[in-house]
C-alpha positions as CSV (number, residue, x, y, z in Angstrom):
1,M,251.0,71.8,221.4
2,T,252.7,70.7,218.4
3,T,255.1,67.8,218.6
4,D,256.0,67.1,215.2
5,T,256.5,68.6,211.8
6,Q,256.6,66.4,208.6
7,H,257.0,67.5,205.1
8,F,255.6,65.7,201.7
9,D,256.0,66.4,198.0
10,I,251.9,66.0,198.0
11,V,249.3,66.9,200.6
12,I,245.7,65.7,200.1
13,I,243.0,67.1,202.4
14,G,239.8,64.6,202.1
15,T,239.5,61.1,200.9
16,G,236.5,61.3,198.7
17,S,237.6,62.2,194.9
18,G,240.9,63.3,196.3
19,N,241.7,59.6,197.3
20,S,241.9,58.9,193.6
21,I,244.9,61.0,192.8
22,P,247.4,58.8,194.3
23,G,248.6,56.1,191.7
24,P,251.8,54.8,189.8
25,E,252.5,58.2,188.3
26,F,253.3,59.4,192.0
27,E,255.0,56.4,193.3
28,D,258.4,58.6,193.6
29,K,256.4,61.2,195.7
30,S,255.9,61.4,199.1
31,I,252.3,61.8,200.0
32,A,250.2,62.8,203.1
33,I,246.5,62.1,203.1
34,I,244.6,63.7,205.9
35,E,240.9,62.7,206.6
36,K,238.8,63.5,210.0
37,G,236.2,61.5,209.5
38,V,235.1,58.1,207.4
39,F,237.6,57.2,204.4
40,G,235.7,57.4,201.1
41,G,234.1,60.6,201.5
42,T,230.3,61.7,201.1
43,C,229.2,59.7,198.2
44,L,230.5,56.4,199.6
45,N,229.5,56.7,203.0
46,V,226.5,58.9,203.4
47,G,225.7,59.9,200.1
48,C,224.9,58.7,196.5
49,I,225.9,54.8,197.0
50,P,224.1,54.2,200.1
51,T,221.1,56.5,199.5
52,K,220.6,54.9,195.9
53,M,220.7,51.3,197.6
54,Y,217.6,52.5,199.7
55,V,215.8,54.2,196.7
56,Y,216.1,51.0,194.9
57,A,214.5,49.1,197.9
58,A,211.8,52.1,198.0
59,D,211.2,51.6,194.2
60,V,210.4,48.2,194.6
61,A,208.1,48.9,197.6
62,R,206.3,51.5,195.4
63,E,205.8,48.9,192.6
64,I,204.4,46.5,194.9
65,Q,201.9,49.3,196.2
66,E,201.0,50.1,192.7
67,A,200.6,46.6,191.3
68,A,196.7,46.7,190.9
69,R,197.2,49.1,188.0
70,Y,198.7,46.1,185.9
71,N,196.0,43.8,187.1
72,L,198.4,42.3,189.8
73,Q,197.1,41.4,193.5
74,A,200.1,42.4,195.9
75,T,200.5,43.8,199.1
76,Y,203.2,45.6,200.8
77,E,203.6,44.5,204.4
78,G,206.4,46.6,205.3
79,C,210.2,46.3,205.5
80,E,212.6,44.5,207.8
81,W,214.3,48.0,208.4
82,S,217.4,46.6,210.4
83,K,218.1,44.2,207.9
84,I,218.1,46.6,205.1
85,V,220.7,48.8,207.1
86,D,222.9,45.5,207.9
87,R,222.9,45.0,204.1
88,V,223.5,48.4,202.9
89,F,226.4,49.1,205.6
90,T,227.5,46.3,207.5
91,E,227.8,44.0,204.3
92,R,228.9,46.7,201.8
93,I,229.5,50.3,202.6
94,D,231.5,49.9,206.0
95,K,233.6,47.3,205.0
96,I,234.8,49.2,201.7
97,A,235.5,52.2,203.8
98,A,237.7,50.3,206.1
99,G,239.2,48.5,203.2
100,G,240.1,52.0,201.5
101,E,241.9,53.1,204.7
102,Q,243.6,49.8,205.4
103,Y,245.0,49.9,201.7
104,R,246.4,53.5,202.2
105,R,247.8,52.5,205.5
106,G,249.2,49.4,204.4
107,N,252.5,48.1,202.6
108,E,250.8,48.5,199.1
109,T,251.2,52.2,199.2
110,P,254.6,52.9,201.3
111,N,254.8,56.5,200.1
112,I,251.6,57.4,201.7
113,T,251.1,58.4,205.3
114,V,247.6,58.8,206.6
115,F,246.6,61.3,209.2
116,D,243.4,61.0,211.1
117,G,242.7,65.0,212.4
118,H,241.0,67.9,211.0
119,A,243.4,70.1,208.9
120,R,243.3,73.6,209.6
121,F,246.3,75.9,207.7
122,T,248.7,77.8,210.0
123,G,250.2,79.4,207.3
124,P,251.2,78.8,203.5
125,K,251.6,75.2,202.1
126,T,251.1,74.2,206.1
127,V,248.3,72.6,208.2
128,S,247.9,71.3,211.7
129,T,246.4,68.2,212.0
130,K,246.7,64.9,214.1
131,D,248.5,61.5,214.1
132,G,246.3,59.6,216.4
133,D,246.5,61.7,220.0
134,K,249.6,63.8,218.6
135,E,249.2,66.9,217.0
136,V,251.5,67.7,213.9
137,L,252.1,70.2,211.5
138,V,252.2,68.8,207.9
139,S,253.4,70.9,205.0
140,G,253.8,70.1,201.1
141,D,255.0,71.3,198.0
142,T,251.9,70.8,196.6
143,I,248.4,70.4,198.5
144,I,245.1,69.5,197.2
145,I,241.9,70.4,199.2
146,A,239.1,68.0,198.5
147,T,237.2,68.2,201.7
148,G,233.9,68.2,200.5
149,A,230.9,69.7,202.1
150,R,228.4,69.3,205.1
151,P,224.6,69.6,205.9
152,T,223.2,73.2,206.0
153,V,221.1,73.5,209.1
154,L,218.9,76.7,209.2
155,P,219.6,78.8,212.4
156,V,216.1,78.2,213.8
157,I,216.6,74.7,213.6
158,E,220.3,74.5,215.3
159,Q,219.7,77.1,217.9
160,S,216.4,75.7,219.1
161,G,218.1,72.3,220.6
162,V,215.7,70.2,218.5
163,T,216.7,67.0,217.8
164,Y,217.3,66.3,214.2
165,Y,218.9,64.1,211.5
166,T,220.7,64.9,208.3
167,N,221.4,62.7,205.3
168,E,224.7,61.9,207.2
169,N,222.7,60.0,209.9
170,I,219.3,59.4,208.7
171,L,219.9,56.0,207.4
172,R,221.2,54.4,210.3
173,L,218.2,55.2,212.5
174,P,217.8,52.0,215.0
175,Q,214.4,51.7,213.8
176,L,212.1,52.8,210.9
177,P,209.7,55.8,212.4
178,S,206.2,55.9,211.9
179,S,206.4,59.6,210.9
180,M,209.0,62.2,209.7
181,V,209.0,65.7,208.5
182,V,211.4,66.4,205.8
183,L,212.5,70.1,205.7
184,G,213.5,71.4,202.4
185,G,212.6,70.9,198.7
186,G,216.1,70.0,196.8
187,F,217.1,66.9,195.6
188,I,218.0,65.4,198.7
189,A,214.8,66.1,200.5
190,A,212.9,64.7,197.6
191,E,214.9,61.5,197.6
192,F,214.4,60.9,201.2
193,A,210.8,61.6,201.1
194,H,210.6,59.0,198.7
195,V,212.4,56.5,200.3
196,F,210.8,56.9,203.6
197,S,207.4,57.4,202.2
198,S,207.4,54.3,199.8
199,L,208.5,52.4,202.8
200,G,205.6,53.2,205.0
201,V,206.3,56.1,206.8
202,D,203.9,59.0,207.3
203,V,206.1,62.0,205.7
204,T,205.2,65.6,205.6
205,V,207.7,68.0,203.3
206,I,208.0,71.6,204.4
207,N,209.6,73.9,202.1
208,R,209.8,77.8,201.9
209,S,209.2,77.6,198.0
210,P,205.7,76.7,196.7
211,R,207.6,74.4,194.2
212,L,209.5,71.5,194.7
213,L,213.1,71.2,192.9
214,K,212.5,74.8,191.7
215,H,216.0,74.8,190.2
216,L,214.9,72.8,187.3
217,D,212.7,73.3,184.1
218,V,209.4,74.8,185.3
219,E,207.5,72.0,183.7
220,V,209.5,69.5,185.1
221,S,209.3,71.3,188.6
222,D,205.6,71.9,188.4
223,R,205.1,68.1,187.6
224,F,207.1,67.0,190.5
225,T,205.3,69.1,192.8
226,E,202.0,67.8,191.7
227,L,203.2,64.2,192.0
228,A,204.8,64.6,195.3
229,Q,201.5,66.0,196.9
230,Q,200.0,62.8,196.1
231,Q,202.6,60.7,197.8
232,Y,203.1,62.8,201.2
233,T,202.0,65.8,202.8
234,C,203.5,68.9,201.6
235,K,203.4,72.1,203.0
236,L,204.6,74.5,200.8
237,G,205.6,78.2,200.6
238,R,206.0,77.9,204.6
239,T,208.9,78.5,206.8
240,I,209.7,77.6,210.4
241,D,209.4,79.9,213.2
242,Q,209.9,77.4,216.0
243,A,211.0,73.8,216.8
244,R,210.9,71.8,219.8
245,D,211.2,68.3,221.3
246,V,207.8,67.0,222.4
247,D,206.9,63.8,223.8
248,G,206.9,61.0,221.2
249,G,209.0,63.3,218.5
250,V,209.3,66.9,217.6
251,E,206.9,69.6,216.9
252,L,207.3,72.6,214.4
253,V,205.4,75.8,214.2
254,L,205.1,77.2,211.0
255,D,205.0,80.9,209.9
256,N,201.4,80.7,209.7
257,G,201.0,79.3,213.0
258,E,200.2,75.7,212.1
259,K,201.9,73.1,214.2
260,V,203.5,69.8,212.6
261,Q,204.6,67.1,214.9
262,A,206.5,63.9,213.7
263,E,208.8,61.2,215.4
264,V,211.7,62.2,213.4
265,L,212.8,65.5,212.1
266,L,215.1,65.1,209.0
267,V,216.8,68.4,207.8
268,A,217.7,68.5,204.2
269,T,218.2,72.0,203.3
270,G,221.4,71.8,201.1
271,R,225.2,71.4,201.6
272,T,227.5,73.8,202.8
273,P,231.3,73.5,201.5
274,N,233.6,72.8,204.1
275,G,236.4,75.4,203.2
276,D,235.2,77.9,205.9
277,Q,236.4,75.5,208.7
278,M,240.1,75.4,207.7
279,D,241.4,78.9,208.4
280,L,242.4,79.4,204.7
281,D,243.0,82.9,205.0
282,K,246.1,82.0,207.0
283,A,247.5,80.4,203.6
284,G,246.4,83.2,201.2
285,I,243.5,81.0,199.9
286,E,240.5,83.2,199.1
287,M,236.6,82.2,198.9
288,D,234.0,83.4,197.2
289,G,230.9,83.1,199.3
290,P,231.0,79.5,200.5
291,R,233.3,78.1,197.7
292,I,237.0,78.1,197.6
293,V,238.1,80.5,194.5
294,V,239.6,78.2,191.9
295,D,240.8,79.0,188.4
296,D,239.9,77.3,185.0
297,F,242.3,74.5,185.9
298,G,241.8,74.0,189.7
299,R,244.5,76.3,191.2
300,T,243.6,78.4,194.3
301,T,244.7,81.8,194.9
302,A,247.6,80.4,197.1
303,D,250.9,79.1,195.0
304,G,250.9,75.4,194.8
305,V,247.5,74.9,196.5
306,W,244.6,73.2,194.2
307,A,241.2,72.4,195.2
308,L,238.6,70.3,193.8
309,G,234.9,68.8,194.4
310,D,232.1,70.2,196.6
311,V,234.4,72.5,198.6
312,S,235.2,74.7,195.2
313,S,232.9,73.4,192.5
314,P,229.7,75.3,191.3
315,Y,228.5,71.5,190.9
316,Q,228.1,69.2,194.1
317,L,228.0,66.1,192.2
318,K,230.2,62.9,192.6
319,H,230.7,62.7,188.8
320,V,231.9,66.1,188.6
321,A,234.1,65.9,191.6
322,N,235.6,62.6,190.0
323,A,236.1,64.6,186.6
324,E,237.7,67.5,188.4
325,M,240.1,65.0,190.4
326,R,241.4,63.8,186.8
327,A,241.7,67.4,185.2
328,V,244.0,68.4,188.7
329,K,246.0,65.1,188.3
330,H,246.6,65.4,185.0
331,N,247.7,69.2,185.5
332,L,250.0,68.1,188.2
333,L,251.8,65.6,185.7
334,H,251.4,68.0,182.8
335,P,252.0,71.7,183.7
336,E,252.8,72.6,180.2
337,A,249.8,71.4,178.8
338,M,246.8,71.7,181.6
339,K,243.1,70.9,181.1
340,K,240.4,72.9,182.2
341,M,238.1,71.9,184.9
342,P,235.3,70.0,183.1
343,H,232.2,72.1,183.4
344,D,230.6,71.8,180.2
345,L,227.3,70.2,179.8
346,V,227.0,68.8,183.3
347,P,224.0,66.2,183.8
348,A,222.3,65.3,187.0
349,A,220.0,63.1,188.0
350,I,217.5,62.8,191.1
351,F,216.4,59.3,192.0
352,T,213.1,60.1,193.6
353,H,209.5,58.9,192.3
354,P,209.6,59.4,189.4
355,Q,213.2,59.8,188.4
356,I,214.4,63.1,186.9
357,A,217.6,63.5,184.7
358,T,218.5,66.7,183.1
359,V,221.3,68.1,181.2
360,G,221.9,71.7,179.6
361,L,219.7,74.7,179.5
362,T,216.3,75.1,180.9
363,E,213.7,76.4,178.3
364,Q,213.8,79.7,179.9
365,E,217.4,79.9,180.0
366,A,217.7,79.0,176.4
367,R,215.2,81.7,175.4
368,D,217.0,84.5,177.8
369,A,220.5,83.4,175.8
370,G,218.7,84.4,172.7
371,I,218.6,80.9,171.1
372,N,215.7,80.6,168.3
373,V,214.2,77.6,170.4
374,T,212.3,74.9,169.2
375,V,210.9,72.5,171.9
376,K,209.0,69.2,172.3
377,V,207.4,67.7,175.0
378,Q,207.2,63.9,174.4
379,N,204.9,62.0,177.0
380,Y,205.8,58.2,178.2
381,G,202.3,57.2,177.8
382,D,202.4,58.1,173.8
383,V,205.2,55.3,173.0
384,A,204.6,51.5,173.4
385,F,206.7,50.7,176.1
386,G,204.9,53.7,178.2
387,W,201.6,51.7,177.6
388,A,203.3,48.7,179.0
389,M,204.3,50.7,182.1
390,E,200.7,52.4,182.3
391,D,202.6,55.7,182.9
392,T,200.5,59.0,182.5
393,T,202.6,61.6,184.1
394,G,206.2,61.2,182.8
395,F,207.8,63.2,179.9
396,A,210.8,64.1,178.1
397,K,211.4,67.8,177.1
398,L,213.8,68.5,174.4
399,I,215.3,71.9,173.5
400,A,217.0,72.7,170.3
401,D,218.3,75.4,168.5
402,R,216.1,75.9,165.4
403,D,218.8,77.4,163.2
404,S,221.5,74.8,163.8
405,G,219.7,71.5,164.8
406,R,221.8,71.4,168.1
407,L,220.3,70.0,171.0
408,V,220.7,72.6,173.8
409,G,218.9,71.2,177.0
410,A,217.1,67.8,177.7
411,H,214.6,67.2,180.6
412,I,212.9,63.7,181.9
413,I,210.7,62.9,184.3
414,G,209.6,59.5,184.5
415,P,210.8,55.8,184.7
416,Q,214.5,55.1,183.9
417,A,215.0,58.9,183.5
418,S,218.6,58.7,184.7
419,T,219.3,56.1,182.0
420,L,217.5,57.7,179.1
421,I,219.4,60.8,179.6
422,Q,222.5,59.3,178.5
423,Q,222.2,59.1,174.9
424,L,221.0,62.6,174.9
425,I,224.4,63.6,177.1
426,T,226.3,61.9,174.0
427,V,224.5,64.2,171.3
428,M,225.3,67.5,173.0
429,A,228.8,66.4,174.1
430,F,229.7,65.3,170.2
431,D,227.6,68.3,169.0
432,L,225.3,66.0,167.0
433,D,222.6,67.5,164.6
434,V,219.7,66.1,166.2
435,R,217.9,65.8,162.8
436,K,220.5,63.1,161.8
437,V,220.2,61.5,165.2
438,A,216.7,61.1,165.1
439,S,216.6,59.5,161.4
440,E,219.9,58.1,161.0
441,Q,219.9,55.3,163.1
442,Y,218.1,52.4,164.4
443,W,215.7,53.0,167.8
444,I,214.7,49.5,168.8
445,H,211.0,48.8,169.0
446,P,209.0,48.8,171.3
447,A,211.7,50.1,173.8
448,L,211.9,53.0,176.0
449,P,214.4,54.7,174.0
450,E,211.5,55.5,171.8
451,L,210.5,58.2,174.0
452,I,213.6,59.9,172.9
453,E,213.2,59.2,169.3
454,N,209.8,60.3,169.1
455,A,210.8,63.7,171.1
456,L,213.7,64.2,168.4
457,L,211.3,63.7,165.4
458,G,208.7,66.2,167.1
459,L,211.2,69.2,167.1
460,E,210.2,71.6,164.7
461,F,213.0,73.2,162.3
């Protein structure tokens, strides 16, 4: 039973990127922040940041295992899993999350009230949530929905009753398993397969597509699929017919009748926006498929209600959610000069082994768009620092407009790809002519950016 009703100038639902909106500009506004889970959102608690801390440990473990290629004698003897968990979560992540909530509840932000229940709309600009054990109605002149997304679980898994993990709890396993099945072929699956296989787990990846990371440029996807199959077992082009718990773990029956057993099952088949859990229709907020509909400026179909981040964005990336947050914040403060949601030239990186980074169009997309393309694939192994790394599999692929000299796509698979891509993002964001970029600046020799220099010089115009 509702026992209280409270009204605010601004209501923010979700404490990921949405939590960055309140600042000095809104000190004269009463603000409600609603968070049903842990403060800080997916990226801080179960996504980008902790996973990359595990990835770095996995990278080091993999380097040790591959030391012989540099004529070094080194042996990887396993990890102290519980200490990794403590270092990542107890010593860092959990403290940051708790500190963020304490700050919002403390005297430093007296205009902010925090509610800790799930938010469901009961009508226009009004949601039902909780204040401790007490149910309350919270209304606002402005409402910002930033509730993120949750792991997608296939019906065959969910309905089977089998024990499974997702990205939201796999990193806090009490002990490192001896074997693991990873279900999925996207970036989450790829990163976790790298983490656990590099730390010594016997990993099997099951994916319905014959290619891993199939959304990437075909050459990158094909190369990664080839390399992944050298690192762990891959069952590609397969689906799951049955799943059940067995002694010592789980058993999956594939569509070809093959049985796969492992101690742990990780479901990494994507993420579903959380808008469908909020009774949006009661507030006149429309959805398009799984996402909340927003216009170019972040406004939903309901007056005074905005949305940002994974719940509404076509890009489930933290840097995009942050950029959308800044746009919405600007638009709230400057309704007379609003900014569009920043969806041009969105880059992405996948922290697997090897790293992958991409921005702009794939070669096929560029050709489909009618661009007169020129393409260069530059191998790491053809530049000096690539020799030092003994890299034989990495490459940068650049796609440019032969007529204008503009870069329209860049794709890198190999060491430090997530760093190397940044200079190409700059080239595209500032609409630079790649012919000048290649020849009218210094490139430090023999540093790894020579990979990019040579790729640019290799484009034919």
